C-alpha angles and dihedrals in degrees: 000000000000086000088054093051091047090055095048089049088053092048091048088050092051090047090052091052091046091051094048092051090050088051090051094047088052092049092048090048092049096048091045091046092055087058092060094055094118096057092039092056093047089050089054093048096046099048105065091067088070092070097046116125099020129115113276088241090059095048101083094040088054092048087049095052091047089049090052088050091050092051089052094048092052100040104030105036109015104036096056087046093052092049090049090051092047092050105040111016108024089153089068094061095080098048089046089048089051093047087052090048090051086052091054094047090049095049091046094044091048089054091050089045093053090052086071098032108031120204132214110289110269121231089249090068095051127085116271112259132176130035102001095211093052092045092049089053090049094049092046091049091048091047094050093048090052087046091053091060092047092041090053088055094046094049092045089054093047092050092048091047093054113100118263123256097037122143121256091248090049090050089047093051094046090047095046093047092045092049095051092042092055092043092053092046094048099044095036086056090046094050088050092049098049094047097040093090091049088052091049092050087049093054094046090052105042103020110127094205126062090232093055091052090048088051089051093052090044090055092054094048093045095052100077086048091049091050091050091048090049090052092050092046090044093052097046088048092053091049094047097044092042091050093046090051094050093044091050093044090052087051091052093049091054101265099118100183132114090014094068091040090056093043091049090051091048094050089051090052094048093049088052092052102036092163091070100022096144097049093044092050091052094042096050091046093048091049097054092039086057092046088053092044090051095047092044089046092053091049090054094052098077090038089055094044097046105028116018101036095048087045092054090046092051093050090049089051090055092049089050092051092048094049087050091053 
């Protein structure tokens, strides 16, 4: 009997340790997910355009397919790559993070640039035409490819935000949990956004009370404003987060400006407004990180247009020629 009690006590102890580890993994995942806010907001802002022009009945299935593709990107491809980096080449994490930050700055700055110099409408913004099944497959494929880039940045940010010295299994658990959490939040939000106008129309049509019908019409009228607001917030978040990543990366690599300059300005502002020192420090830092990110992104636009894109096209041309031969 005493042996059984001892065994049960050991099992209870193991269960407590396991529960504590689960709590620790969840805490690490939540903390790391918050660091990826900029890319997450942009992901949620970008995705609704991929269901534009399809029948309402196909909107949620399309969002579901993109969400599954996003989970596959994060867990099947990016998670193993992140663990390999962490185990065998941790020195690569910061340069890759800075590369992703540069991408965020470029994407955000390009959106700002096109506000002042609009380009021709892209196919993604046009109603879907042609064979619906084929178009749906194309849209889902394009969305999953876009998600891969953003997911790579999200997973790298999460990896860099985890506490040092964690075991590989702990890192795997935190990355997987954070990846799933972010995907559920992003595509759950997208599903609500793309169906909100249908819900508003339904309320306006079948609502028994005048207030209910008015609410439905209000939702329909509000949705275009919300989409624009999401795009603005997503763009600002991209530029801010991208600039912050690049500035911190330069600091870690030994180039301490502009990190120390921004930190000094934030300290002065916080000292002048002691009643809200923490908020002022965050706001001033975020503001100058965003200014840096915007300037850096604008510098990248001609580099991408005149150097990187032609190089990519040339490499694709060589691959196509090689496949033809």
